[in-house]
N, C-alpha and C positions, 0 to 999 in steps of 0.2 A: 504494500500500500504506500501512498504518498506521505511519508513521514520520515523523521530522523530517529534511528535506533542507536542508543549508546551501549557500548560493551566495554568491559573492563579486563578482558583477558583473551587468551587464544580461543578460537573456535575451529574445531576440526571439521572440515567440510569434504573430506575424502569421499568420493562417490556421490556427492550431493549436487543438486541443481538449485540455484538461487535466481529468482526473477523479480525485478522491480518494475514499477510502472514506467519509469524512465530515469536516467541518471540525474536529471535536474531536480526531481522531487523525492526520490527514494534514496536515503543516505544511511549507510552503516558507518558509525564513527567510533574510534577508540577514545574512551574517556581519559581525563587527566591531561598532563602536559609533558612531553619529552620523556616518555617512559621506556622507549626502545623495546616495545612489546609488539610481536607480530599479531596481526588481526586474524588472518585465515591461514591454517596450517593443515598438514596431513599427519598420519601416524608413522611415517617412515623417518629415517635419519640417514646420515652420510654413509653408514655401513650397509644400508638396505640394498638388495639386488635391483638392477636396472628394471624399471617398469613396475616394481612391486608397490610403489606409492600411490598408484591409481590417479584419478583425475577429478575434475569438477566441471560444471557449466555455470557461468555467471553471466547475466545479461540484464542491462537496463538499470544498473546501480552506480551510485557513487560510493567508493570505499575510501575512507579518510583516516589517516593516521593522526597523531597528535603532536607532530613537530611544529614548533612555532616559527620556523623559517630562519632562525638565527642561532639558536643554542647549539653549540658543538656536540657531536655525538661522542660519548666516552669511549666508543670502540672504533678501531681503525677499519678502513674499507677492506683491508686484506684479511679480516677475521669474520667471514660471512656467517659462521655457525653462531656467533654471538650477536648478530644484528637483527633488529626487529622490523623486518620488511612488512609492508601491508599484506602481501601474499608471500609466504615462505614455504617452499615445497621441495621434497626430496624424492628422487628416483621415480618421478611421475610420468604419466602417459595419458593422452586424451584429456588435456586441460584446455578449456575454451573460455575466453573472455571476449564478449561482444558488447558493443554499444554502451560502454561503461566509462567511468572516470575514476582514476586513482590519484590521490593528492596527499600532500603533507606527510610523506613517509619519513621516519627518522633514520632510514637506511635506504637500500635499494627499494624502489617502489614495488617491483616484483623480482623475487630471487628464486631461481630454480637450480638445484644441484642435480644435473642430468634430467633429460626430458625427451619425450617423443610424441609424435602424432598429435600435435597441438595447434591451436589457432588463436591468435590475438588480433582481432580486426575491428575497425570502426570505434576505436577508443581514444580518450584523451588521458595522457599521463603527464603530470606536472608537479612542480614544487616538491622535489625529493632531495633528501640530504646527499644521497649517492646516485647510483645509476638508475635509469628509468626501467628498462628490462634487462636483467642480468642473467644470462644463461651459461652455466658453468659445467662443461663436460670434463670428466677426469682424463679420458683418453679416447682413442678411436673406437674402442670396444665398449666404453662406458661414456657415451657421448651425448650431445644434444642432437637430435635428428628429426627430420621430416616435420618441420614446424613452419607455419605460415604467419608472417607478421605484416599485415597489410592495412592500408587506409587508416593509419593512426596519426594523431598529432601528439608529439612527445616534445616537451620543452621544459626549460627551467629546472633541470636536475643537475646537481653539483658534483657528480662523481667523475669517473673516467669517460663515460659515454652515455648517450641516451639509449643506445642498444649495445650491449657487450656480449660477444660470443667467444667461447673458448672450446676448442675441439668440437666443432659443429659440422654436421653432415646433412646436406639437403635442407638448408634453412633459407627461406626466401623472404626478403624484405622489400616490399613494393608499395608504391603509391602513397608514401608517407610525407609528412611535413615535420622537419626536425629543426628546432631553434634554441638559441640561448644555452649553450653548453660548451664543454671542452671539445667534444667530438660527437658526431652523429652516430657512426658505426665503428666499433673497435673490435678487431679480430685478433685473438690471442691463441696460444696453444700450438702444439706440434703436429696436429692431425686434423686439418680442416678440408672438407671436400664439398664441392657443388654449393657454395654460398652465392646467392644471387641478390644483388642490390640494384634495383631498376625502377625508373620512373618516380624517383623521390626528389624532394626539394629541401635544401638546407640553407640556412642563413644564420648569422650571428653565432657561428661555431668557429673554434680555432682550426679544426681539421674536419673535413667532410667524412672521408673513410680512412681509417688508420689501421693498416694491416701489419701488425707487429709479429704475427706468428708465421706458421708454415702451412702449406697445403696445395691442393690441386683444384683447377676448374673453378676459380673465383670469377664471377661475372659482375662488372660494374659498368652499367650501360644505360643510356637514355635518361640521365639524371641532370638536374640543374644544381650545381655544387658551388654555392657562394660561401667562402670561408675567409677568416681573418688571416690565417697563416698559409695553409695549403689545402687544396681540395682533396687530393689523394696522396697518401704517404704509404709507400711500400718499403718497410724497413729491411727486408731480406729478399731482394729480387731474385736471387739464385734459388731460394727455397719456395717462393710463391710462384710455382711454375704453371704453365698451360692456363694462364688466366686470360680473360677477355675484358679489355677496358676501352670501350668504344662509344661514340656518339654522346659524349657528355659535354655539357656546356658549363664553362667556368664563368661565374658572374664576377664583375668587378665592382659590385655595389659596396663591398667592404674594403676595396683597395687591397687585394691580396698581396702579401709580401713575397711569397715564393710559390712557383708552380711545381708540380711533381716531376720526378724522373721515373719513367716506366722503362724497365730494362728487360730485354730478352735474354734470359739466362739459360742454363742447361735444361734441356727438355723441350726446346722450341716453343717458348712462350709466344703468344700472339701479341704483336705490338698494338698499341692504341692507335685509333684513327679518328678523324673528324672531331678533334677537340678544339674548343675555342676558349680563349682567355686573353686577358690584357693586364699588364702591370703598369707600363708607362714610364719606366725608368731605365730601360735597356736590359733588364733581367730577362733571361729566357722565359718565354711564355710557356713552353714545355720542351722537354728533351726526349728524344727517342734514342735508345742505345742498343747496340747489338754486342754481345759478349762472346768470348771464345767457348763454344760448346764442347771442345775437346778437352777442356780443363775445367772441371767442376768448380774449382775454387778461384777461378779467374775473376778478378774484380775490375780489371781495366777494360774499358770499352774499346773494341776494335773498329767500331764505326759509330758515328754519332751525328744526329741532326738536331739543331737547335733553331726554334722559331722565336724570333725576338721582335718585340715592338719597341722602337727606340724614340718615338715621338711623345708628345704630351697626350693627355687623355682625350683631346678633341681632334686628334689627327688620325687619319687612316694610314694603312701601310705598315711596313716593317722590313725586316731583313731575314733572309734564309741563309744560315751558315752551314756549310758542308765540310 
């Protein structure tokens, strides 16, 4: 019904379905202030076998933590077992969040230790102390897999990223709006496969997509990536192999300071194409590099193309360096 429900402790909703009239009028709120207490949990823990934690279906609700927006969390971001996320879930599968709002989390807004076959669509996630959606896989065999994150507005979360993935397989992030954070999508871990980030919009973020981990078949395509520092950062180009980074538009609304370097490393990575961007101070607008595929550890480019705009922001044209 259309009302606000106050709760003062964890509610185990494993295997449950919760439906509100709509997220504007049906609110479930953690009482008190800054208590670092999860709102919704399951009965599993970090030692439970993959998938044993079950799932939930939530639709048409606002889920509100009790963070006041300024008080520091007494627990660091790297200790998720001790964090009071609004939704805190272990070893889960078939978790669905639709047409809902999550706000004022004293930790990650949604934290999942391993996850599969889940959908988070048409939601707003905002004003969180740490990440918006934090999906943490242990390894390739204990991973985050087969999950759809689409048509969400995620903003004003103060952690590493609005969406954090670690050891993720077949996770698709599409048609979202991501604003006001350090990073829109952060990819970590040593075993990531078939991550898709497409038709998304970012602004007022330092980095659009930050790929710090390793993996195969990452697709970043058809996005508008406006960022303060860099739209795409690939920290380990020799490890992020066979990726596709095409048809992205780099906005200059925030006057980006550096454009990304996308490198073709061992394993025949696909080079990016049809990127657009402008800095205006002679800095390369983007760099294409080919590296020595006969030497896995080669870090020196054997061929490089730099596209440079060397005029002011009102001038067209530029230079092509070969």
